[in-house]
Steps between C-alpha positions, in 0.01 A plus 500: 500500500185574699198649327170650604183311585349318208146594603589867484672455164198314366279781626687767303501277191124469527455874551711587198295251298174648626618848403643373173239642269530847651881488500515398135250772414720755681805381308320526166350840582845644583638340185226662289570846642881539498626802693859626497723563800352735761180519295340176627190677633245230418726198553611606846143589598365164383758313708448720807123468472517119481713487816282749684188301414684192636549661840837676463558847639620691191708817504513662156738751345780396735859626481383807304418275204148521360488137388668335803307335781553291811231248595528348849330217683595334830675633807764232552863561583639354175436741212532373142446695178365370171582744220254587228611648163263627232681736262518422126752572225470750217360358175496132611278540807524224762787323326667443837191352658446743784129420478591153626724641774218725622235226508737250666585747777134581561414131499774410748394781733130415492570133572678591824237733647347250740838352603704810566424548870490123562857478366625812674536685169458845359451467125563801280424502129694792355388661179830601341483715185752561225719191503572556130764765550350719770620322813173519692609248760822690567308823555259320731791339687676834548176669610409247768233280333704185576572596862425232758518212254704181541481346151359565153407291198340507156477284190569596141384338171780366281538247220606238759473428869801624698564516872648846443504735203866586425548874556749772407537841653383777267512879465237685294570840352398727213758679289436851369742659249479870412655639180431783256249487219580625151391449139654163417582600142547878489681554832609161641822654643288695750337189640605272783330162447356351818397180322860448384608511865278199570643323196856550630389380842341184359817417306706550818261277696529232233878506525516504881300178521818313406649607833202423726413210728253239378235639734546862386219607270382823340199558277307806396275668247502840328176672599558821303746573222386821338205670331580487129784384270584854391541628855818412689360341818548735795368240743518122522375270774556137594392260773761256634527211746839395632525166682763308693532216747490711815451858609871513573589394145230729358670794672808426287324415171239776480749791503681345204177499301428859597851587380401376153224761489738765628740401219222540244422846629868601497547374145197689365523823698177429685411460867349200676310443824357192667158475666482209747162325466502292817726379780736227385371144534734267692606139467268246666594328825262203511409354838576133443295371795183674379572405139527133581171504689332671207645240262368211708156655515495579128611148414228367727252678275651343191732780391813370322816705528732534205843333527806723530641640178836643399336783308499827693150648490460794730254785546473771763240583764454748781405200715875441515543810716244356740709183521797701631277643772325181617473126416325476163420270209399564138427161334361474148183335374534313173202585279585290193571805286788373284610598241370832635701655787456799726457841339365352176144538376473122496577486871224755570259269317625202707423682826125443469499137388373208703860414597558853624178497701600167657845639580365805676276290727779255582744784555256659745456169681873426520572845642225466761622151598855634530376771734343226714833317508680812619243557773497144632868406467645615832855535365396706200256710698764592758756567226269747327385663823860566594513791250230755425549735207500875566601754237778737588 
């Protein structure tokens, strides 16, 4: 396996190190000001500003999304994207470590500024909002923000180091049930209980799990169940995620879950409707050649990858949809968080420790060094150049 010039790789390592204090400060600042999907006003601006100050040409508010940006440097034929996420979660803030993702992407981009033209590269750092259920990357993909690219990459914090985060396809939708209010004691026969419809649906979902595949998942929360105990709820609302191994399997599994809500409405004399919250996220198609180069570079920096395990641990990401459009990778950065795992308050706390700061700098370096490999390996370069993404 051929790899890029060691002098160029050492140069980007040095540049990431020199920018280390500013990159860690950026990570901690984003962490201290968590912003939810599509509301990442400050976080996106801080990332875009850092890239602009580093020499990138920055286009803001791209793809009709206020918090999306595309930062570009270089005019080379081979165009590679580094994706930057910065949205937080409700209540637990940056418990998925998007502050680390953002700073790593910025750091990788800045380290390549002086090498881009020398290597025949166009580097784009894409600010991609709303990964946590909004599908920002999918919207940007469909609206042309990824046009002209040949490959894409990002890193993601995790309890352990993995060459690829296992991914499931997922659909996100809200459920709204409409019934009839009534006095719950004096005139209950006049009411049609919308909350009961959700109870019936949840029982049906619990029973249908027996007949699902191991990779079929469903989980949700009740976001509204009524106004007072003595008023029959005329409205109830829930938020649900439905996951499966592939988009094809999801297309079979999701309707069965929706049928459970329809059954609840039928049983209680209410009506139900579904509000889709984002495009469906797909399964991930990892580019093995790029992944192996990233692994070699990460190991060269001292990163230690976790051994394979029989336990199925899978999440979902809109980066998966990018992987179906172009060669992509999505490795994880172990930040020493255990026993805390993603989406726990303890994981949010772990995302600003010394180990997390070290991980973001090494993730940035490994991505930049992988870009150098792709630019200087003639076989890989020609392979990537053979296909340029254009949205339909």
